[in-house]
N, CA, C, O and the ligand as a Tripos MOL2 file, in Angstrom:
@<TRIPOS>MOLECULE
protein
  269   267    68     0     0
PROTEIN
NO_CHARGES

@<TRIPOS>ATOM
      1 N          35.3430  -12.7140   -0.6690 N.3       1 MET1
      2 CA         36.2220  -11.6530   -0.1660 C.3       1 MET1
      3 C          35.5090  -10.3080   -0.2570 C.2       1 MET1
      4 O          34.9880   -9.9320   -1.3070 O.2       1 MET1
      5 N          35.4980   -9.6180    0.8280 N.am      2 VAL2
      6 CA         34.8470   -8.3170    0.8570 C.3       2 VAL2
      7 C          35.8850   -7.2390    0.5910 C.2       2 VAL2
      8 O          36.9270   -7.1660    1.2430 O.2       2 VAL2
      9 N          35.5700   -6.4240   -0.3680 N.am      3 LYS3
     10 CA         36.4880   -5.3340   -0.6820 C.3       3 LYS3
     11 C          36.2250   -4.1520    0.2340 C.2       3 LYS3
     12 O          35.0900   -3.7110    0.4100 O.2       3 LYS3
     13 N          37.2970   -3.6600    0.8050 N.am      4 ILE4
     14 CA         37.1500   -2.5130    1.6980 C.3       4 ILE4
     15 C          37.4680   -1.2450    0.9230 C.2       4 ILE4
     16 O          38.5450   -1.1240    0.3400 O.2       4 ILE4
     17 N          36.5520   -0.3200    0.9140 N.am      5 PRO5
     18 CA         36.8310    0.9310    0.1990 C.3       5 PRO5
     19 C          37.8640    1.7640    0.9560 C.2       5 PRO5
     20 O          38.0630    1.5800    2.1570 O.2       5 PRO5
     21 N          38.5010    2.6560    0.2600 N.am      6 PHE6
     22 CA         39.4310    3.5720    0.9040 C.3       6 PHE6
     23 C          38.6650    4.7020    1.5790 C.2       6 PHE6
     24 O          37.5620    5.0680    1.1750 O.2       6 PHE6
     25 N          39.2820    5.2330    2.6080 N.am      7 ALA7
     26 CA         38.7520    6.4420    3.2170 C.3       7 ALA7
     27 C          39.8590    7.4890    3.2190 C.2       7 ALA7
     28 O          41.0390    7.1640    3.3540 O.2       7 ALA7
     29 N          39.4710    8.7230    3.0690 N.am      8 CYS8
     30 CA         40.4330    9.8160    3.0210 C.3       8 CYS8
     31 C          40.9850   10.1180    4.4140 C.2       8 CYS8
     32 O          40.2250   10.2540    5.3740 O.2       8 CYS8
     33 N          42.3020   10.2230    4.5170 N.am      9 GLY9
     34 CA         42.9270   10.5120    5.7970 C.3       9 GLY9
     35 C          42.7300   11.9540    6.2370 C.2       9 GLY9
     36 O          42.9490   12.2960    7.3990 O.2       9 GLY9
     37 N          42.3220   12.7800    5.3130 N.am     10 GLU10
     38 CA         42.1760   14.2060    5.6090 C.3      10 GLU10
     39 C          40.7490   14.5340    6.0510 C.2      10 GLU10
     40 O          40.5360   15.0790    7.1340 O.2      10 GLU10
     41 N          39.7740   14.1990    5.2020 N.am     11 CYS11
     42 CA         38.3930   14.5750    5.5250 C.3      11 CYS11
     43 C          37.5360   13.3800    5.9320 C.2      11 CYS11
     44 O          36.3530   13.5350    6.2360 O.2      11 CYS11
     45 N          38.1400   12.1750    5.9370 N.am     12 HIS12
     46 CA         37.4570   10.9460    6.3710 C.3      12 HIS12
     47 C          36.3590   10.4790    5.4250 C.2      12 HIS12
     48 O          35.6170    9.5570    5.7630 O.2      12 HIS12
     49 N          36.2390   11.0800    4.2710 N.am     13 LEU13
     50 CA         35.2320   10.6490    3.3100 C.3      13 LEU13
     51 C          35.5100    9.2160    2.8680 C.2      13 LEU13
     52 O          36.6460    8.8680    2.5470 O.2      13 LEU13
     53 N          34.4640    8.3840    2.8540 N.am     14 VAL14
     54 CA         34.6120    7.0200    2.3590 C.3      14 VAL14
     55 C          34.4610    7.0670    0.8410 C.2      14 VAL14
     56 O          33.4470    7.5330    0.3210 O.2      14 VAL14
     57 N          35.4690    6.5860    0.1490 N.am     15 LEU15
     58 CA         35.4940    6.6940   -1.3080 C.3      15 LEU15
     59 C          34.7260    5.5600   -1.9630 C.2      15 LEU15
     60 O          34.5420    4.4970   -1.3700 O.2      15 LEU15
     61 N          34.2830    5.7920   -3.1810 N.am     16 ASP16
     62 CA         33.5660    4.7650   -3.9320 C.3      16 ASP16
     63 C          34.5130    3.6270   -4.3000 C.2      16 ASP16
     64 O          35.7350    3.7710   -4.2830 O.2      16 ASP16
     65 N          33.9110    2.5070   -4.6280 N.am     17 ASP17
     66 CA         34.6680    1.3390   -5.0500 C.3      17 ASP17
     67 C          35.6100    1.6800   -6.2010 C.2      17 ASP17
     68 O          35.1990    2.2820   -7.1930 O.2      17 ASP17
     69 N          36.8640    1.2950   -6.0620 N.am     18 GLY18
     70 CA         37.8120    1.5120   -7.1420 C.3      18 GLY18
     71 C          38.3970    2.9100   -7.1990 C.2      18 GLY18
     72 O          39.2430    3.1990   -8.0450 O.2      18 GLY18
     73 N          37.9520    3.7740   -6.3090 N.am     19 VAL19
     74 CA         38.4870    5.1350   -6.2630 C.3      19 VAL19
     75 C          39.5880    5.1690   -5.2120 C.2      19 VAL19
     76 O          39.3790    4.7410   -4.0770 O.2      19 VAL19
     77 N          40.7610    5.6760   -5.5870 N.am     20 ASP20
     78 CA         41.8610    5.6430   -4.6280 C.3      20 ASP20
     79 C          42.4310    7.0240   -4.3000 C.2      20 ASP20
     80 O          43.5220    7.1430   -3.7420 O.2      20 ASP20
     81 N          41.6770    8.0570   -4.6540 N.am     21 SER21
     82 CA         42.0850    9.3760   -4.1690 C.3      21 SER21
     83 C          40.8300   10.2030   -3.9040 C.2      21 SER21
     84 O          39.8180   10.0730   -4.5920 O.2      21 SER21
     85 N          40.9240   11.0370   -2.9080 N.am     22 CYS22
     86 CA         39.7690   11.8190   -2.4900 C.3      22 CYS22
     87 C          39.5040   12.9500   -3.4840 C.2      22 CYS22
     88 O          40.4170   13.7070   -3.8140 O.2      22 CYS22
     89 N          38.2640   13.0720   -3.9640 N.am     23 PRO23
     90 CA         37.9500   14.1490   -4.9060 C.3      23 PRO23
     91 C          38.0370   15.5400   -4.2640 C.2      23 PRO23
     92 O          38.1840   16.5470   -4.9570 O.2      23 PRO23
     93 N          37.9450   15.5760   -2.9480 N.am     24 ARG24
     94 CA         37.9900   16.8680   -2.2630 C.3      24 ARG24
     95 C          39.3980   17.2650   -1.8680 C.2      24 ARG24
     96 O          39.7440   18.4460   -1.8670 O.2      24 ARG24
     97 N          40.2070   16.2740   -1.5340 N.am     25 CYS25
     98 CA         41.5990   16.5720   -1.1660 C.3      25 CYS25
     99 C          42.5060   15.5810   -1.8890 C.2      25 CYS25
    100 O          42.9120   14.5700   -1.3140 O.2      25 CYS25
    101 N          42.8230   15.8700   -3.1460 N.am     26 PRO26
    102 CA         43.5810   14.9430   -3.9900 C.3      26 PRO26
    103 C          44.9750   14.6300   -3.4560 C.2      26 PRO26
    104 O          45.5440   13.5930   -3.7990 O.2      26 PRO26
    105 N          45.5280   15.4960   -2.6350 N.am     27 THR27
    106 CA         46.8840   15.2490   -2.1460 C.3      27 THR27
    107 C          46.8790   14.4610   -0.8450 C.2      27 THR27
    108 O          47.9320   14.0300   -0.3730 O.2      27 THR27
    109 N          45.7070   14.2710   -0.2660 N.am     28 ALA28
    110 CA         45.6260   13.5650    1.0130 C.3      28 ALA28
    111 C          45.8600   12.0710    0.8100 C.2      28 ALA28
    112 O          45.5760   11.5180   -0.2520 O.2      28 ALA28
    113 N          46.3740   11.4450    1.8330 N.am     29 ARG29
    114 CA         46.5630   10.0100    1.7700 C.3      29 ARG29
    115 C          45.2630    9.2930    2.0890 C.2      29 ARG29
    116 O          44.4590    9.7570    2.8970 O.2      29 ARG29
    117 N          45.0750    8.1520    1.4370 N.am     30 VAL30
    118 CA         43.8810    7.3650    1.7090 C.3      30 VAL30
    119 C          44.2940    6.0500    2.3600 C.2      30 VAL30
    120 O          45.4390    5.6170    2.2340 O.2      30 VAL30
    121 N          43.3620    5.4280    3.0470 N.am     31 SER31
    122 CA         43.6700    4.1970    3.7530 C.3      31 SER31
    123 C          42.4640    3.2660    3.7570 C.2      31 SER31
    124 O          41.3190    3.7090    3.8500 O.2      31 SER31
    125 N          42.7390    1.9730    3.6540 N.am     32 SER32
    126 CA         41.6430    1.0120    3.7640 C.3      32 SER32
    127 C          41.4860    0.5530    5.2090 C.2      32 SER32
    128 O          40.6520   -0.2980    5.5170 O.2      32 SER32
    129 N          42.3040    1.1330    6.0910 N.am     33 GLU33
    130 CA         42.1810    0.8140    7.5060 C.3      33 GLU33
    131 C          41.4080    1.9100    8.2080 C.2      33 GLU33
    132 O          41.9510    2.9370    8.6140 O.2      33 GLU33
    133 N          40.1190    1.6480    8.3320 N.am     34 HIS34
    134 CA         39.2920    2.6340    9.0180 C.3      34 HIS34
    135 C          38.1870    1.9240    9.7610 C.2      34 HIS34
    136 O          37.8610    0.7720    9.4740 O.2      34 HIS34
    137 N          37.6200    2.6210   10.7130 N.am     35 GLN35
    138 CA         36.6160    2.0170   11.5850 C.3      35 GLN35
    139 C          35.3940    2.8930   11.6930 C.2      35 GLN35
    140 O          35.4830    4.1100   11.8530 O.2      35 GLN35
    141 N          34.2470    2.2430   11.6010 N.am     36 GLY36
    142 CA         32.9920    2.9430   11.8460 C.3      36 GLY36
    143 C          32.5690    3.8000   10.6720 C.2      36 GLY36
    144 O          33.3920    4.4150    9.9940 O.2      36 GLY36
    145 N          31.2900    3.8270   10.4530 N.am     37 TYR37
    146 CA         30.7660    4.6840    9.3970 C.3      37 TYR37
    147 C          29.7650    5.6370    9.9880 C.2      37 TYR37
    148 O          29.0740    5.3210   10.9560 O.2      37 TYR37
    149 N          29.6970    6.7870    9.4060 N.am     38 VAL38
    150 CA         28.6370    7.7060    9.7910 C.3      38 VAL38
    151 C          28.1620    8.3970    8.5190 C.2      38 VAL38
    152 O          28.9560    8.8480    7.6940 O.2      38 VAL38
    153 N          26.8480    8.4630    8.3900 N.am     39 ILE39
    154 CA         26.2690    9.1800    7.2570 C.3      39 ILE39
    155 C          25.8690   10.5520    7.7620 C.2      39 ILE39
    156 O          25.0420   10.6780    8.6650 O.2      39 ILE39
    157 N          26.4520   11.5580    7.1830 N.am     40 ILE40
    158 CA         26.1390   12.9230    7.5850 C.3      40 ILE40
    159 C          25.1830   13.5210    6.5540 C.2      40 ILE40
    160 O          25.5260   13.6790    5.3820 O.2      40 ILE40
    161 N          23.9930   13.8450    7.0120 N.am     41 MET41
    162 CA         22.9930   14.4340    6.1180 C.3      41 MET41
    163 C          23.0290   15.9470    6.2170 C.2      41 MET41
    164 O          22.9250   16.6570    5.2170 O.2      41 MET41
    165 N          23.1780   16.4190    7.4310 N.am     42 ASN42
    166 CA         23.0980   17.8480    7.6780 C.3      42 ASN42
    167 C          24.2600   18.2730    8.5850 C.2      42 ASN42
    168 O          24.1140   18.3300    9.8060 O.2      42 ASN42
    169 N          25.4100   18.5690    7.9760 N.am     43 PRO43
    170 CA         26.6310   18.8310    8.7510 C.3      43 PRO43
    171 C          26.4760   19.9570    9.7720 C.2      43 PRO43
    172 O          27.0620   19.8950   10.8530 O.2      43 PRO43
    173 N          25.7080   20.9650    9.4490 N.am     44 THR44
    174 CA         25.6090   22.0970   10.3700 C.3      44 THR44
    175 C          24.8540   21.7370   11.6400 C.2      44 THR44
    176 O          24.9760   22.4240   12.6550 O.2      44 THR44
    177 N          24.0770   20.6690   11.5880 N.am     45 ARG45
    178 CA         23.2890   20.2930   12.7670 C.3      45 ARG45
    179 C          23.8260   19.0580   13.4580 C.2      45 ARG45
    180 O          23.2110   18.5510   14.3950 O.2      45 ARG45
    181 N          24.9770   18.5680   13.0010 N.am     46 SER46
    182 CA         25.5010   17.3230   13.5540 C.3      46 SER46
    183 C          26.7300   17.5690   14.4260 C.2      46 SER46
    184 O          27.7030   18.1910   14.0000 O.2      46 SER46
    185 N          26.6610   17.0680   15.6450 N.am     47 GLU47
    186 CA         27.7950   17.1980   16.5610 C.3      47 GLU47
    187 C          29.0110   16.4570   16.0330 C.2      47 GLU47
    188 O          30.1390   16.9450   16.0990 O.2      47 GLU47
    189 N          28.7540   15.2630   15.5050 N.am     48 ILE48
    190 CA         29.8720   14.4400   15.0340 C.3      48 ILE48
    191 C          30.5230   15.0740   13.8080 C.2      48 ILE48
    192 O          31.7310   14.9530   13.6060 O.2      48 ILE48
    193 N          29.7240   15.7440   12.9990 N.am     49 ALA49
    194 CA         30.2800   16.4500   11.8410 C.3      49 ALA49
    195 C          31.2050   17.5680   12.3040 C.2      49 ALA49
    196 O          32.2560   17.8020   11.7060 O.2      49 ALA49
    197 N          30.8200   18.2410   13.3480 N.am     50 LYS50
    198 CA         31.6630   19.3130   13.8940 C.3      50 LYS50
    199 C          32.9680   18.7320   14.4200 C.2      50 LYS50
    200 O          34.0450   19.2900   14.2130 O.2      50 LYS50
    201 N          32.8470   17.6100   15.0990 N.am     51 ARG51
    202 CA         34.0130   16.9860   15.6960 C.3      51 ARG51
    203 C          34.9960   16.5220   14.6180 C.2      51 ARG51
    204 O          36.2120   16.6280   14.7810 O.2      51 ARG51
    205 N          34.4540   16.0130   13.5300 N.am     52 LEU52
    206 CA         35.3080   15.5290   12.4400 C.3      52 LEU52
    207 C          35.5980   16.6310   11.4150 C.2      52 LEU52
    208 O          36.2570   16.3920   10.4030 O.2      52 LEU52
    209 N          35.1050   17.8170   11.6840 N.am     53 LYS53
    210 CA         35.2810   18.9630   10.7790 C.3      53 LYS53
    211 C          34.7260   18.6890    9.3780 C.2      53 LYS53
    212 O          35.3460   19.0100    8.3650 O.2      53 LYS53
    213 N          33.5500   18.0910    9.3620 N.am     54 ILE54
    214 CA         32.8880   17.7620    8.0990 C.3      54 ILE54
    215 C          31.9190   18.8920    7.7610 C.2      54 ILE54
    216 O          31.1020   19.2910    8.5910 O.2      54 ILE54
    217 N          32.0180   19.3980    6.5420 N.am     55 ASP55
    218 CA         31.1070   20.4740    6.1880 C.3      55 ASP55
    219 C          30.2310   20.1370    4.9820 C.2      55 ASP55
    220 O          29.4910   20.9840    4.4820 O.2      55 ASP55
    221 N          30.3280   18.8820    4.5210 N.am     56 ARG56
    222 CA         29.4710   18.4940    3.4050 C.3      56 ARG56
    223 C          28.8310   17.1400    3.6880 C.2      56 ARG56
    224 O          29.4610   16.2930    4.3220 O.2      56 ARG56
    225 N          27.6060   16.9130    3.2400 N.am     57 PRO57
    226 CA         26.9400   15.6350    3.4710 C.3      57 PRO57
    227 C          27.6870   14.5020    2.7780 C.2      57 PRO57
    228 O          28.3340   14.7090    1.7510 O.2      57 PRO57
    229 N          27.5940   13.3210    3.3390 N.am     58 GLY58
    230 CA         28.2380   12.1700    2.7310 C.3      58 GLY58
    231 C          28.4430   11.0690    3.7400 C.2      58 GLY58
    232 O          27.9480   11.1250    4.8650 O.2      58 GLY58
    233 N          29.1950   10.0550    3.3070 N.am     59 LYS59
    234 CA         29.4730    8.9160    4.1670 C.3      59 LYS59
    235 C          30.9230    9.0110    4.6280 C.2      59 LYS59
    236 O          31.8370    9.1330    3.8130 O.2      59 LYS59
    237 N          31.1190    8.9530    5.9190 N.am     60 TYR60
    238 CA         32.4490    9.1570    6.4640 C.3      60 TYR60
    239 C          32.8480    8.0330    7.4060 C.2      60 TYR60
    240 O          32.0050    7.3950    8.0370 O.2      60 TYR60
    241 N          34.1650    7.8050    7.4840 N.am     61 ALA61
    242 CA         34.7010    6.8640    8.4550 C.3      61 ALA61
    243 C          35.0060    7.6340    9.7390 C.2      61 ALA61
    244 O          35.4850    8.7670    9.7010 O.2      61 ALA61
    245 N          34.7220    6.9990   10.8700 N.am     62 LEU62
    246 CA         34.9600    7.6800   12.1420 C.3      62 LEU62
    247 C          36.4530    7.7800   12.4360 C.2      62 LEU62
    248 O          36.9350    8.7880   12.9540 O.2      62 LEU62
    249 N          37.1750    6.7110   12.0930 N.am     63 LYS63
    250 CA         38.5840    6.6690   12.4100 C.3      63 LYS63
    251 C          39.3440    6.1400   11.1970 C.2      63 LYS63
    252 O          39.0040    5.0810   10.6670 O.2      63 LYS63
    253 N          40.3570    6.8600   10.7590 N.am     64 VAL64
    254 CA         41.1470    6.4220    9.6160 C.3      64 VAL64
    255 C          42.5920    6.2820   10.0710 C.2      64 VAL64
    256 O          43.1660    7.2250   10.6150 O.2      64 VAL64
    257 N          43.1810    5.1170    9.8520 N.am     65 SER65
    258 CA         44.5800    4.9020   10.2150 C.3      65 SER65
    259 C          45.4480    5.0200    8.9720 C.2      65 SER65
    260 O          45.2810    4.2700    8.0100 O.2      65 SER65
    261 N          46.3630    5.9560    9.0020 N.am     66 ILE66
    262 CA         47.3160    6.1160    7.9080 C.3      66 ILE66
    263 C          48.6420    5.5590    8.3730 C.2      66 ILE66
    264 O          49.1600    5.9320    9.4260 O.2      66 ILE66
    265 N          49.1790    4.6610    7.5710 N.am     67 ARG67
    266 CA         50.4620    4.0740    7.9620 C.3      67 ARG67
    267 C          51.6270    4.8440    7.3720 C.2      67 ARG67
    268 O          52.7820    4.4860    7.6000 O.2      67 ARG67
    269 ZN         39.3670   14.0470    1.5990 Zn       68 ZN68
@<TRIPOS>BOND
     1     1     2 1
     2     2     3 1
     3     3     4 2
     4     3     5 am
     5     5     6 1
     6     6     7 1
     7     7     8 2
     8     7     9 am
     9     9    10 1
    10    10    11 1
    11    11    12 2
    12    11    13 am
    13    13    14 1
    14    14    15 1
    15    15    16 2
    16    15    17 am
    17    17    18 1
    18    18    19 1
    19    19    20 2
    20    19    21 am
    21    21    22 1
    22    22    23 1
    23    23    24 2
    24    23    25 am
    25    25    26 1
    26    26    27 1
    27    27    28 2
    28    27    29 am
    29    29    30 1
    30    30    31 1
    31    31    32 2
    32    31    33 am
    33    33    34 1
    34    34    35 1
    35    35    36 2
    36    35    37 am
    37    37    38 1
    38    38    39 1
    39    39    40 2
    40    39    41 am
    41    41    42 1
    42    42    43 1
    43    43    44 2
    44    43    45 am
    45    45    46 1
    46    46    47 1
    47    47    48 2
    48    47    49 am
    49    49    50 1
    50    50    51 1
    51    51    52 2
    52    51    53 am
    53    53    54 1
    54    54    55 1
    55    55    56 2
    56    55    57 am
    57    57    58 1
    58    58    59 1
    59    59    60 2
    60    59    61 am
    61    61    62 1
    62    62    63 1
    63    63    64 2
    64    63    65 am
    65    65    66 1
    66    66    67 1
    67    67    68 2
    68    67    69 am
    69    69    70 1
    70    70    71 1
    71    71    72 2
    72    71    73 am
    73    73    74 1
    74    74    75 1
    75    75    76 2
    76    75    77 am
    77    77    78 1
    78    78    79 1
    79    79    80 2
    80    79    81 am
    81    81    82 1
    82    82    83 1
    83    83    84 2
    84    83    85 am
    85    85    86 1
    86    86    87 1
    87    87    88 2
    88    87    89 am
    89    89    90 1
    90    90    91 1
    91    91    92 2
    92    91    93 am
    93    93    94 1
    94    94    95 1
    95    95    96 2
    96    95    97 am
    97    97    98 1
    98    98    99 1
    99    99   100 2
   100    99   101 am
   101   101   102 1
   102   102   103 1
   103   103   104 2
   104   103   105 am
   105   105   106 1
   106   106   107 1
   107   107   108 2
   108   107   109 am
   109   109   110 1
   110   110   111 1
   111   111   112 2
   112   111   113 am
   113   113   114 1
   114   114   115 1
   115   115   116 2
   116   115   117 am
   117   117   118 1
   118   118   119 1
   119   119   120 2
   120   119   121 am
   121   121   122 1
   122   122   123 1
   123   123   124 2
   124   123   125 am
   125   125   126 1
   126   126   127 1
   127   127   128 2
   128   127   129 am
   129   129   130 1
   130   130   131 1
   131   131   132 2
   132   131   133 am
   133   133   134 1
   134   134   135 1
   135   135   136 2
   136   135   137 am
   137   137   138 1
   138   138   139 1
   139   139   140 2
   140   139   141 am
   141   141   142 1
   142   142   143 1
   143   143   144 2
   144   143   145 am
   145   145   146 1
   146   146   147 1
   147   147   148 2
   148   147   149 am
   149   149   150 1
   150   150   151 1
   151   151   152 2
   152   151   153 am
   153   153   154 1
   154   154   155 1
   155   155   156 2
   156   155   157 am
   157   157   158 1
   158   158   159 1
   159   159   160 2
   160   159   161 am
   161   161   162 1
   162   162   163 1
   163   163   164 2
   164   163   165 am
   165   165   166 1
   166   166   167 1
   167   167   168 2
   168   167   169 am
   169   169   170 1
   170   170   171 1
   171   171   172 2
   172   171   173 am
   173   173   174 1
   174   174   175 1
   175   175   176 2
   176   175   177 am
   177   177   178 1
   178   178   179 1
   179   179   180 2
   180   179   181 am
   181   181   182 1
   182   182   183 1
   183   183   184 2
   184   183   185 am
   185   185   186 1
   186   186   187 1
   187   187   188 2
   188   187   189 am
   189   189   190 1
   190   190   191 1
   191   191   192 2
   192   191   193 am
   193   193   194 1
   194   194   195 1
   195   195   196 2
   196   195   197 am
   197   197   198 1
   198   198   199 1
   199   199   200 2
   200   199   201 am
   201   201   202 1
   202   202   203 1
   203   203   204 2
   204   203   205 am
   205   205   206 1
   206   206   207 1
   207   207   208 2
   208   207   209 am
   209   209   210 1
   210   210   211 1
   211   211   212 2
   212   211   213 am
   213   213   214 1
   214   214   215 1
   215   215   216 2
   216   215   217 am
   217   217   218 1
   218   218   219 1
   219   219   220 2
   220   219   221 am
   221   221   222 1
   222   222   223 1
   223   223   224 2
   224   223   225 am
   225   225   226 1
   226   226   227 1
   227   227   228 2
   228   227   229 am
   229   229   230 1
   230   230   231 1
   231   231   232 2
   232   231   233 am
   233   233   234 1
   234   234   235 1
   235   235   236 2
   236   235   237 am
   237   237   238 1
   238   238   239 1
   239   239   240 2
   240   239   241 am
   241   241   242 1
   242   242   243 1
   243   243   244 2
   244   243   245 am
   245   245   246 1
   246   246   247 1
   247   247   248 2
   248   247   249 am
   249   249   250 1
   250   250   251 1
   251   251   252 2
   252   251   253 am
   253   253   254 1
   254   254   255 1
   255   255   256 2
   256   255   257 am
   257   257   258 1
   258   258   259 1
   259   259   260 2
   260   259   261 am
   261   261   262 1
   262   262   263 1
   263   263   264 2
   264   263   265 am
   265   265   266 1
   266   266   267 1
   267   267   268 2
@<TRIPOS>SUBSTRUCTURE
     1 MET1         2 RESIDUE 1 A MET
     2 VAL2         6 RESIDUE 1 A VAL
     3 LYS3        10 RESIDUE 1 A LYS
     4 ILE4        14 RESIDUE 1 A ILE
     5 PRO5        18 RESIDUE 1 A PRO
     6 PHE6        22 RESIDUE 1 A PHE
     7 ALA7        26 RESIDUE 1 A ALA
     8 CYS8        30 RESIDUE 1 A CYS
     9 GLY9        34 RESIDUE 1 A GLY
    10 GLU10       38 RESIDUE 1 A GLU
    11 CYS11       42 RESIDUE 1 A CYS
    12 HIS12       46 RESIDUE 1 A HIS
    13 LEU13       50 RESIDUE 1 A LEU
    14 VAL14       54 RESIDUE 1 A VAL
    15 LEU15       58 RESIDUE 1 A LEU
    16 ASP16       62 RESIDUE 1 A ASP
    17 ASP17       66 RESIDUE 1 A ASP
    18 GLY18       70 RESIDUE 1 A GLY
    19 VAL19       74 RESIDUE 1 A VAL
    20 ASP20       78 RESIDUE 1 A ASP
    21 SER21       82 RESIDUE 1 A SER
    22 CYS22       86 RESIDUE 1 A CYS
    23 PRO23       90 RESIDUE 1 A PRO
    24 ARG24       94 RESIDUE 1 A ARG
    25 CYS25       98 RESIDUE 1 A CYS
    26 PRO26      102 RESIDUE 1 A PRO
    27 THR27      106 RESIDUE 1 A THR
    28 ALA28      110 RESIDUE 1 A ALA
    29 ARG29      114 RESIDUE 1 A ARG
    30 VAL30      118 RESIDUE 1 A VAL
    31 SER31      122 RESIDUE 1 A SER
    32 SER32      126 RESIDUE 1 A SER
    33 GLU33      130 RESIDUE 1 A GLU
    34 HIS34      134 RESIDUE 1 A HIS
    35 GLN35      138 RESIDUE 1 A GLN
    36 GLY36      142 RESIDUE 1 A GLY
    37 TYR37      146 RESIDUE 1 A TYR
    38 VAL38      150 RESIDUE 1 A VAL
    39 ILE39      154 RESIDUE 1 A ILE
    40 ILE40      158 RESIDUE 1 A ILE
    41 MET41      162 RESIDUE 1 A MET
    42 ASN42      166 RESIDUE 1 A ASN
    43 PRO43      170 RESIDUE 1 A PRO
    44 THR44      174 RESIDUE 1 A THR
    45 ARG45      178 RESIDUE 1 A ARG
    46 SER46      182 RESIDUE 1 A SER
    47 GLU47      186 RESIDUE 1 A GLU
    48 ILE48      190 RESIDUE 1 A ILE
    49 ALA49      194 RESIDUE 1 A ALA
    50 LYS50      198 RESIDUE 1 A LYS
    51 ARG51      202 RESIDUE 1 A ARG
    52 LEU52      206 RESIDUE 1 A LEU
    53 LYS53      210 RESIDUE 1 A LYS
    54 ILE54      214 RESIDUE 1 A ILE
    55 ASP55      218 RESIDUE 1 A ASP
    56 ARG56      222 RESIDUE 1 A ARG
    57 PRO57      226 RESIDUE 1 A PRO
    58 GLY58      230 RESIDUE 1 A GLY
    59 LYS59      234 RESIDUE 1 A LYS
    60 TYR60      238 RESIDUE 1 A TYR
    61 ALA61      242 RESIDUE 1 A ALA
    62 LEU62      246 RESIDUE 1 A LEU
    63 LYS63      250 RESIDUE 1 A LYS
    64 VAL64      254 RESIDUE 1 A VAL
    65 SER65      258 RESIDUE 1 A SER
    66 ILE66      262 RESIDUE 1 A ILE
    67 ARG67      266 RESIDUE 1 A ARG
    68 ZN68       269 GROUP 0 **** ****
């Protein structure tokens, strides 16, 4: 069984294993239903980072479904 990590519904950050709240937005909802990963190294130079409003490097989900 593959464990799916949670992703933050607010900033799309993919959380570490066993982490169930986003360290950047603790009040945001998290979801294990997400699609696609993107590693952002340099947010200021990345189009996708701009589109997702990402301003810090990290691993992000492209799409997060919050139920
Ligand atoms: Zn977040």
